[in-house]
N, C-alpha and C positions, 0 to 999 in steps of 0.2 A: 503494499499499499504506499510505501514511501515514494517520494518524488524528488525532483531536483531542487526544489525551493529550499533556501537556507534556513528557513523557520518552519518547524513542524506545526506550530500554532501562531497565528497572527490575528490578534483581536484589534479591530479598528473601530474606534468611536462607538463602542457598545453602550447602549442605554436600556435599562430594564426597570420595570416598575410593578407595583401591586395595585389592583383595583380595590378601593375602599368606598364606603358609601358617599364620602365627600370628594371622590375623584381618584386620580392616579397619584400614587406616592412613589417617587423615584428612588430606587435603592442603589442602582449602578448608574453613574452619571458621566457619559461620554468617556469611557475608559478605553485606552489603548495599551496593548501589552503584547510582547512577542516571546516565544519560547524557541530558542535556537535548537537545531537538531543535535541530539546527543547531550544536551545540557540540562541541568536542574535549576529552574527559576522559582524563587520564593515569593509568595504573595502574602505580606504580613500586615498586621493591624489588630486593634482590639476587636472584641465581639461586637457586632452590629455595624461594622464598617463596610459590609458588602462583599466580602471575600467569597463566602459560600454561594451568594447569589450569582457572582460572576462565574464561578465554576459550573454551577448547574445551568447557566445560560449557554455555556460552551456546548453542552450535550442536550440542550433543550429539554431540561428536566425540571423547569420551574413548576410549582404547584399550579394545577389547572382548576378553575379558569382564572384565578386571581393573578397569577404571575404572567407578565407580558413583556416581550422584547420589543421595544419601541423603535429601535434603529441600530445601525452599525453593521459590521461584517465580523464573522468568525471563520477565518480561513484555516482549515485543517489540510495540510499538504496541498495548499493552493485552492481547495474547494470550499465554497461557503456553506457551512453547516446550516446556517439559518435559512438557506434556500433549497435544502435537500428534500426530495420527496420522502415520504414515510418509509418505504422499502430501503432506500439508500441510507437513511438515517439509522435504521435498525442494524444495517451491516456495520456502520461505523461505531455505534455504541457497543462496547464489549469486544469488538473486533479491532478496529483501528485505534480506538481510545478506551483505555481501561480506567475505571474509577474505583478509588478506595473511599468509601463514604465515612462520614465523621462518626456515626454510631453503628458499630458492626452488627449489633443484635437486630436493628431495624433493616439492615441491608440483607439479612439472611431470612429465608422463609422458615418459620419454626416447625412447619408440618412436613418438611421434606429433609431427607438426610444431607449431610454435608457432601458426600460423594455425588449424589444425584444432582445437586445444584451446580457443581462445577462441571459435571458431565454434560448437563443441558447446554451450558455455554459452548463446550467443545463441539457437541453435535450440530449446534446452530451455525457456529461461525467457522469451524474447521471440517465440517462434513464427515466426522467420525461416526462409525456405528457404535452401538451401545457398549459392546465389550471393550473396544479400543478406547472409547471415551472414559470408561471406568478405570482402566489401567493408567491412563494418563492423569486422571484425577488423583489417584493414589500417589503417582510420581510427583505431582505438584505439591501435595501435602507434605511429602518428604522433603521436597526442595525448600519449603519454608519452615523446616525443622519441627514439624509436628510428629511427636513420638507415636509409634505403633499406628502408622498412617492407614493401613488396611482396615483396622478396627475403627479408627476415628471416622473413616469415611462412611461407615454404616450408622454412625450416631447422628443425633439431631443437635441443632445449635444450642438449645437450652442446657445441654450437658457439658458444654465448654466454658472455660473462663473467658473473661474479656480479652485477655492477651491471645488466647487460642483462636477466638472468633475473628480478631483482627488479622491473624495470620491467614485464616481461611479466606477472608475478603481480599487479602493481597494475592493469594493464589489464584482466585477468580479473576483479579484485575490483570494478571500477567499471563493467564492461560492461553491467550491467543497471540501472544508476542506482540502486543500493540506498539505502535510508533510513539504514543503519548500515554502517560499515566497521570491522572489527576488524583492527587492525595490530599484529601480535605481533612485536615487535623488528624492524621493517622495515629497519633499517639495520645489522643485525648483519653483521660480516665485510666491510663496504664501507669504502673509504678515505673520508677526510673530504670530498673533493670530491664524489664520488658520493653520499655520505650527504646533503649539503646539497641536491643536486639531487633526490633522492628525496623528502626532506621538503618541498621546495618544490613539487613536483608533487602531493604529498598535500594540501597546504594549498590549492593552487589548485583542485584537483578538488572539495574539500570546499566551497569557496566558490561555485564555478560550479554544482555540482549540489545544494547545500543539504543534503548528507549530514551525519550526525553520525559522530563517530569515537571509538572506544575505543582509545587508543594505549598499548600495553604496552611498558615500557622499563625499564632500570636507570639511564638517563642523565638526570640532573636538568637538564642543559643543553638536551637535546631537549625536555623538558617546558616549560622556560621559554620556548622558542621556539615551541611548537606549541599548548599546552593552555590552555583556559579554566579548567579545574578539575583538581585532582589528588587521587588517593587513594594513600596510602602503605601498602603491604602488608608484613607481616612474619610469617613462620611460619604462613601460612594465614589470617591475620586482617588486617582493616584497622585500622591504629592511629592514623591521622590522615587527615582530608580537609578541603579548603577550596578556595576560589578560588585560582588559581595565585599571583597577586600577593600575596595574604594569606599563603599558606603560605611563600613564599620570604622574605617580610619578617618573619614572626612564627612560625617553627616552634616547636611547643610540646612534641612528643613527643621523647624522647631519641634514638630511632632516626632520626627525620626530621632532627634536628640533626646527627647523625653522618653521615648520607648527604650533607647539604649541605656539611659540613666536608671531606669527602673529594674534593670537586670541585676541579680545578685552577683557580687564580686568578692573575691577572696580577701580584698583589702578592707572590706566592711567589718566593723566590730561585731562580735557575736551578740545576737538578739537585738541589734539596732533596727530601726525602722527603715525600710527601703524607700527611696524617692517615689512619689506617686504623682501622676498627672492630675491636676485639679479638674473638678467637674466631671461631666459625662458626655458621650457622644449624643448629639442632639436627635431627638425623634425625627423620622422622615418628614413629617408634616411641618417641622420647624426649620428645615435647612434653608440657609440663606443662598443667594446666587454668588456672593463673594467668598472670601476665605472662611471656610467652616472651622478651621482651628482657631482663628481669631475670634469667632462667635463663641467657642468654648471658653476662651480666655477672658471674656467679658467686654470685648469691644462692642460698641453700640451696633446692633444689627442693622439699623437704618443706614449706616455708613458702608455696609458690606454689600454693595450692589454689583460689583464687576468682578467676574471670575479671573483670578490671576493666571496668565498663560504659563505653559511649561517652557523652561529655558534650559539650554544645554550649557552648563557652567564649566565642564571639562569634557574630554572625549567620552561619550556614552554615559555621562552622568547628567541626569535631568532632574530638575527640581521645579516645583510650582513656585513662581516668583512673586510671592507676597512679600512686600518690603518689611513687614513686621516680623515675618517668620524666618526669612533667610538670614543665616548667620555665617 
């Protein structure tokens, strides 16, 4: 399914909203983002910033009928996902694009065995017969380090721990050797040991299969460990993007600096309070047209009427050019 395009995923001016009684509430506001072939790109920000909505828009899985994509393009290997016919879209989901959902229990059907769910994907996208698909399902469970894979394949999701279920979701996501894996908070609710194991598996599988990864997280430590490039999202917009090393060494937007400052550091005294970002992300209905981080920091909303443009401040380092926020 791969093509000659340099980016496996190219999101251009994506806008997505949810229909409410009072009208449409925009959750993703004119977002552009690329995932180069063979690389891992992180999309970071606090809960409620629009990261998961962006991811679900890529595969057109916004909740129906409330979720709506209002504009833009989502080019997967040069082909616009938003214009695909249903049959072609079904081929891409699970085949060309694998998804690791945020909550593994909700991603697995509780009334079907683990092996049957993986095998269904293989029969649908790789045209395997039932026996071949079952054997490959067991091999995939072994690949993600699930012990006694043959027995586990015959069990139901409810018998597995959260970490084991997340490994199953990972096995399903990479079953068809996709060109792109979207990992939406793949380590949520996992203890640190299991988190490290899952991230290590994801990194190894990316290297072995040559897949690209869009990694959605709020954890800058995970980004530093996993990502080649990172985009910082706030209130439905990208506010900064750069190669990971550059962004960590030279964060320019006030929100990026605040996220990094809130990370635990060895130099902090024991039991000391971590720096926190004041306030909260504004509700969708309260978003201003201008700089939304300024809105959070108490600037008069009546003065925030013009959206700051993105500016390239150094090669491949872009930042939303609000004069109050650029440092």
